[in-house]
VEXDREN-2710 file (C-alpha; in Angstrom, 1 decimal):
% VEXDREN-2710
k/r/px/py/pz
1/MET/53.4/-45.5/-0.4
2/LYS/55.6/-46.3/-3.4
3/THR/54.3/-46.9/-6.8
4/GLU/54.1/-50.3/-8.4
5/GLN/56.8/-49.3/-10.8
6/GLU/59.2/-48.2/-8.0
7/LEU/58.5/-51.4/-6.0
8/LEU/59.1/-53.6/-9.1
9/LYS/62.4/-51.8/-9.7
10/GLN/63.5/-52.4/-6.2
11/ILE/62.5/-56.1/-6.3
12/THR/64.3/-56.5/-9.6
13/GLN/67.5/-54.9/-8.2
14/LEU/67.4/-56.9/-5.0
15/THR/66.7/-60.2/-6.8
16/TYR/69.6/-59.4/-9.2
17/ASN/71.9/-58.8/-6.2
18/ILE/70.9/-62.1/-4.7
19/GLU/71.3/-63.9/-7.9
20/THR/74.7/-62.4/-8.5
21/ASN/76.2/-62.4/-5.0
22/TYR/74.3/-65.2/-3.3
23/PRO/73.5/-67.8/-6.0
24/GLU/73.0/-70.5/-3.4
25/LEU/70.2/-68.4/-1.8
26/TYR/68.7/-67.5/-5.2
27/THR/67.7/-71.1/-5.9
28/PHE/65.6/-71.0/-2.8
29/LEU/63.7/-67.9/-3.9
30/LEU/62.1/-70.0/-6.6
31/GLU/60.7/-72.2/-3.9
32/ASP/59.5/-69.5/-1.5
33/PRO/55.8/-70.0/-0.7
34/SER/55.3/-66.2/-0.7
35/THR/55.8/-66.2/-4.5
36/ILE/53.1/-68.8/-5.2
37/PRO/49.7/-67.2/-5.4
38/SER/46.9/-69.0/-3.6
39/MET/44.3/-68.1/-6.2
40/GLU/44.1/-68.3/-10.0
41/HIS/44.2/-64.6/-10.7
42/PRO/45.8/-62.8/-7.7
43/ASP/45.5/-59.1/-7.3
44/ILE/48.9/-57.5/-7.5
45/ASN/49.0/-54.1/-5.9
46/PRO/51.5/-51.9/-4.1
47/THR/50.8/-53.6/-0.8
48/VAL/51.5/-57.0/-2.1
49/LEU/54.7/-55.9/-3.8
50/GLU/55.8/-54.1/-0.6
51/ASP/55.2/-57.2/1.4
52/TYR/57.2/-59.3/-1.1
53/LEU/60.0/-56.8/-1.1
54/GLU/60.2/-56.9/2.6
55/THR/60.2/-60.7/2.5
56/LEU/63.2/-60.6/0.1
57/LYS/65.1/-58.1/2.4
58/GLN/64.5/-60.2/5.5
59/THR/65.5/-63.4/3.7
60/LEU/68.7/-61.9/2.6
61/LYS/69.4/-60.4/6.0
62/HIS/68.8/-63.7/7.7
63/TYR/71.0/-65.5/5.2
64/ILE/73.9/-63.1/5.7
65/GLU/73.6/-63.2/9.5
66/ASN/73.6/-67.0/9.5
67/HIS/76.3/-67.6/6.8
68/LYS/79.1/-65.3/7.8
69/THR/82.5/-66.4/6.6
70/LYS/85.0/-67.0/9.3
END
């Protein structure tokens, strides 16, 4: 498993890519329920970060597949 630092770096890079190249998608990331913790002090660990990274990847993949320019 990757370290928290490695995962955070990947999340940051992917988020920057989305913000730069897909600004219309970036606005929806702020509304994504997976980013809203369900408890007051959530436990952030590599598993949670890995899940979030995967969610970002899948969101971007889905967006690209469904918004191809003709």
